[in-house]
C-alpha positions in Angstrom: 107.8 245.3 -175.2 109.5 246.7 -172.1 107.5 248.1 -169.2 109.0 251.6 -170.0 107.8 251.3 -173.6 104.4 250.1 -172.4 104.0 253.0 -170.0 105.1 255.4 -172.8 102.4 254.0 -175.1 99.8 254.2 -172.4 100.7 257.9 -171.7 100.2 258.5 -175.4 96.6 257.3 -175.0 97.1 253.8 -176.4 95.3 250.9 -174.8 96.6 247.4 -174.1 95.4 244.2 -175.8 94.1 241.4 -173.6 97.3 239.5 -174.1 99.5 242.5 -173.3 97.5 243.3 -170.1 97.9 239.7 -169.0 101.6 239.7 -169.7 102.3 242.9 -167.7 100.4 241.6 -164.6 102.2 238.3 -164.7 105.5 240.2 -164.8 104.4 242.4 -161.9 103.6 239.3 -159.9 107.0 237.8 -160.7 108.5 241.1 -159.4 110.2 241.8 -162.7 109.6 245.6 -162.4 110.7 248.0 -159.7 108.2 249.8 -157.5 108.3 253.1 -159.5 107.5 251.3 -162.7 104.5 249.5 -161.0 103.2 252.8 -159.6 103.5 254.5 -162.9 101.6 251.7 -164.6 98.8 251.7 -162.0 98.6 255.5 -162.2 97.6 255.4 -165.8 94.4 253.5 -164.9 93.5 256.1 -162.3 93.4 258.7 -165.0 91.3 256.9 -167.5 88.8 254.0 -167.5 90.1 250.5 -168.0 88.9 248.8 -171.2 87.1 245.5 -171.3 90.2 244.0 -173.1 92.5 245.3 -170.4 90.4 244.1 -167.4 89.9 240.7 -169.1 93.7 240.4 -169.5 94.3 241.4 -165.9 91.7 238.9 -164.8 93.3 236.1 -166.9 96.6 236.8 -165.3 95.3 236.6 -161.7 93.3 233.5 -162.4 96.3 231.8 -164.0 98.6 232.7 -161.1 96.1 232.0 -158.3 96.2 229.1 -155.9 93.0 227.4 -156.9 90.7 225.7 -154.4 88.3 223.1 -155.6 84.9 223.6 -154.0 83.0 222.2 -157.0 81.2 219.6 -154.8 79.2 222.6 -153.4 77.0 225.0 -155.3 78.5 228.2 -153.9 77.8 231.9 -154.3 80.2 234.7 -153.7 79.0 238.2 -152.6 81.4 241.0 -152.7 81.8 244.6 -154.0 84.6 246.4 -155.7 84.8 248.9 -152.8 86.2 252.2 -153.8 82.8 253.9 -153.7 84.1 256.3 -151.0 80.9 255.8 -148.9 82.4 254.1 -145.8 79.3 252.0 -145.0 79.4 249.2 -142.4 80.4 245.7 -143.7 77.1 245.1 -145.5 78.2 242.3 -147.9 80.0 240.4 -145.1 76.9 240.5 -142.9 74.7 239.6 -145.9 77.0 236.6 -146.7 76.4 235.3 -143.1 72.6 235.9 -143.6 72.7 233.9 -146.9 74.6 231.1 -145.2 72.0 231.1 -142.4 69.3 230.2 -145.0 71.2 227.1 -145.9 72.9 228.3 -149.1 76.7 227.7 -149.5 78.8 230.9 -149.6 82.5 231.1 -150.7 83.2 234.7 -149.8 86.3 236.3 -151.4 87.6 239.3 -149.5 90.5 241.4 -148.5 91.7 244.0 -146.1 90.4 247.5 -146.8 92.3 249.7 -149.2 89.9 252.7 -149.5 87.5 252.4 -146.5 88.3 252.1 -142.8 87.5 248.4 -142.6 87.3 245.6 -145.2 85.7 242.2 -144.8 89.0 240.6 -143.9 89.7 243.2 -141.2 86.4 242.6 -139.5 86.5 238.8 -139.7 90.0 238.7 -138.3 89.1 241.1 -135.5 86.1 238.8 -134.6 88.5 235.8 -134.3 88.3 234.1 -137.7 91.6 232.5 -138.8 92.3 232.8 -142.6 93.4 229.6 -144.4 94.0 228.3 -147.9 93.8 224.7 -146.7 91.1 223.1 -148.9 90.1 220.6 -146.4 89.5 223.2 -143.7 87.5 225.4 -146.1 85.3 222.4 -147.0 84.8 221.6 -143.3 83.7 225.2 -142.8 81.2 224.9 -145.7 79.9 221.6 -144.3 79.4 222.9 -140.8 78.7 226.6 -141.2 77.7 226.9 -144.9 80.4 229.6 -145.5 84.1 230.0 -145.9 86.2 233.1 -146.3 88.9 233.2 -149.0 91.3 235.9 -148.0 92.7 237.2 -151.3 96.4 237.5 -150.3 96.6 233.8 -149.4 95.4 232.8 -152.9 96.8 235.6 -155.1 100.6 236.0 -155.0 100.2 238.9 -157.5 98.0 240.8 -155.1 100.5 240.2 -152.3 103.2 241.9 -154.4 101.2 245.1 -155.0 99.5 245.2 -151.5 102.1 247.5 -149.9 102.0 249.8 -153.0 98.2 250.0 -152.9 98.2 250.7 -149.2 100.8 253.5 -149.6 98.7 255.0 -152.4 95.5 254.6 -150.5 93.6 255.1 -153.8 91.4 252.8 -155.8 93.3 251.1 -158.6 92.1 248.5 -161.1 92.8 245.9 -158.4 89.6 247.1 -156.7 87.8 246.2 -159.9 89.4 242.8 -160.1 88.8 241.6 -156.6 85.3 240.3 -157.1 86.2 238.7 -160.4 89.0 236.4 -159.3 87.5 234.2 -156.6 90.0 231.2 -156.6 87.2 228.7 -156.0 85.3 229.7 -159.2 81.8 229.9 -157.7 78.8 229.1 -159.9 76.9 232.2 -158.6 77.9 235.7 -157.9 76.4 238.9 -156.5 78.9 241.7 -157.4 78.6 245.3 -156.4 80.4 248.0 -158.5 81.0 251.7 -157.9 79.9 253.0 -161.3 77.5 252.2 -164.1 80.4 252.3 -166.6 82.1 249.5 -164.6 78.8 247.6 -164.4 78.8 247.4 -168.2 82.5 246.3 -168.4 81.7 243.5 -165.8 78.6 242.5 -167.9 80.7 242.0 -171.0 83.3 240.0 -169.1 80.7 237.9 -167.2 78.8 237.1 -170.4 81.8 235.1 -171.5 81.7 232.9 -168.4 79.2 230.2 -167.1 78.6 232.2 -163.9 75.0 233.1 -162.8 75.6 236.7 -162.0 73.9 239.7 -160.6 75.8 243.0 -160.9 74.6 245.7 -158.7 75.1 249.5 -158.6 73.1 252.0 -156.6 72.4 255.0 -158.8 73.7 257.4 -156.2 77.1 255.7 -156.2 77.1 252.8 -153.8 78.7 249.4 -154.8 75.8 247.6 -153.1 72.1 247.9 -152.4 72.1 250.9 -150.1 68.3 251.7 -150.0 69.3 255.3 -150.2 67.6 255.4 -153.6 67.1 253.3 -156.7 69.6 250.7 -157.8 70.3 248.8 -161.0 70.8 245.0 -161.1 72.2 243.4 -164.3 71.8 239.6 -164.5 72.1 236.9 -167.1 68.5 237.4 -168.1 68.4 241.2 -168.4 68.5 244.3 -166.2 66.1 246.0 -163.8 66.0 249.2 -161.8 64.7 248.5 -158.3 63.6 251.0 -155.7 63.4 250.3 -151.9 59.6 250.0 -152.2 60.1 246.9 -154.4 61.6 245.3 -151.3 58.7 246.7 -149.2 61.3 248.9 -147.4 61.7 252.6 -146.8 64.3 254.8 -148.4 67.0 255.7 -145.9 69.5 258.4 -145.3 73.2 257.7 -146.0 74.2 258.3 -142.3 72.0 255.4 -141.3 74.5 252.9 -142.8 77.7 254.6 -141.8 80.5 252.2 -140.9 82.5 253.8 -138.1 86.1 255.1 -138.3 88.1 252.2 -136.9 88.1 248.4 -137.1 86.9 248.0 -133.5 84.1 250.5 -134.2 83.1 248.6 -137.4 83.2 245.3 -135.6 81.0 246.6 -132.9 78.4 247.8 -135.4 78.7 244.4 -137.1 78.1 242.4 -133.9 75.1 244.6 -132.9 73.4 244.0 -136.2 74.2 240.3 -136.2 72.7 240.0 -132.7 69.4 241.4 -134.1 69.9 244.7 -132.3 70.5 246.8 -135.4 68.3 249.7 -136.4 65.6 249.1 -139.0 67.7 250.8 -141.7 70.8 248.7 -140.9 68.7 245.4 -140.8 66.9 246.2 -144.0 70.1 247.0 -146.0 71.6 243.7 -144.9 68.3 241.8 -145.7 68.0 243.5 -149.1 71.5 242.5 -150.2 71.1 239.0 -148.9 67.7 238.7 -150.7 69.3 239.8 -154.0 72.0 237.2 -153.6 69.4 234.5 -152.8 67.5 235.7 -155.9 70.6 235.0 -157.9 71.1 231.6 -156.1 67.5 230.4 -156.1 65.6 232.6 -158.6 62.7 230.1 -158.8 61.7 231.1 -155.2 60.9 234.6 -156.2 62.1 237.9 -154.6 59.4 238.0 -152.0 60.2 234.6 -150.5 63.9 235.3 -150.7 63.4 238.6 -148.7 61.4 236.6 -146.1 64.1 233.9 -145.8 66.9 236.6 -145.5 64.8 238.4 -142.8 64.3 235.2 -140.8 68.0 234.3 -141.0 69.0 237.7 -139.6 66.3 238.2 -137.0 65.9 234.6 -135.8 69.7 234.4 -135.0 70.5 231.9 -137.8 73.2 234.2 -139.3 74.7 234.8 -135.8 74.9 231.0 -135.3 76.7 230.7 -138.7 79.4 233.1 -137.4 79.8 231.3 -134.0 80.0 227.9 -135.7 82.6 229.2 -138.1 84.8 230.7 -135.4 84.5 227.5 -133.3 85.8 225.4 -136.2 
């Protein structure tokens, strides 16, 4: 079926099968369609929810096309969110990743430049002096010495590279936001994933149930794609689902402005460094600790939430997470 025919069917409220979705995305990656056709295709999914079949097909395409990196000698966890929640928080999952690495866990963090907020994980890491690479030996060296490596999506996903300029021009969330966390090219064994809606959390759950990943899918009930401590949040894991409140983490509920992320990359990086140096506000520190603890709970569930919160707190406030970053940049 031609792309024009596909778009026509989608406009007439038809949905794609998993195989059709995969096929279209493979063709987009091979630049077989012009920009207008790609925009028209993406636009359909901004007007209605993507189905489990469609998202599975898109994921299949990206994983088939990606430059794989074999980090299977390490038991890694990835922590990332879909973005697109419109909340413009500081780089919580990136800081939480450094905190988790500071506890000794191995982190393979998949990230990208921001599309819908002012500063994504790749923007801030690059600003702080980290050089992205897809050299497997370098990534392994980073895991050995700093317990963490960053996998910058465009270096591993040719398909994302093709649509990056279009996404940037649109400046809107597309299904690529939903795919980002699901297509880590190192295939980590554990994952903490933040999503911007409960509906998407369900879609993720159906897809992750078909994998061997130990997962924790998080959605704050007031709309954040991470543990925001601004209210209750839901966590869906391999073993079930729970609604947590900040008090379950022995933390206070906070106001949204307490975790605001700044308007520019330098501003965001400044907030990032302040928190990493242990000089963040109680609200900022707690949000990072809560997200790191939830990741550790996915990585080492046998330790229990309380111990994982304590380890995350020590990692941030005793400077272990800051040491991870300085080691990483020195490599």
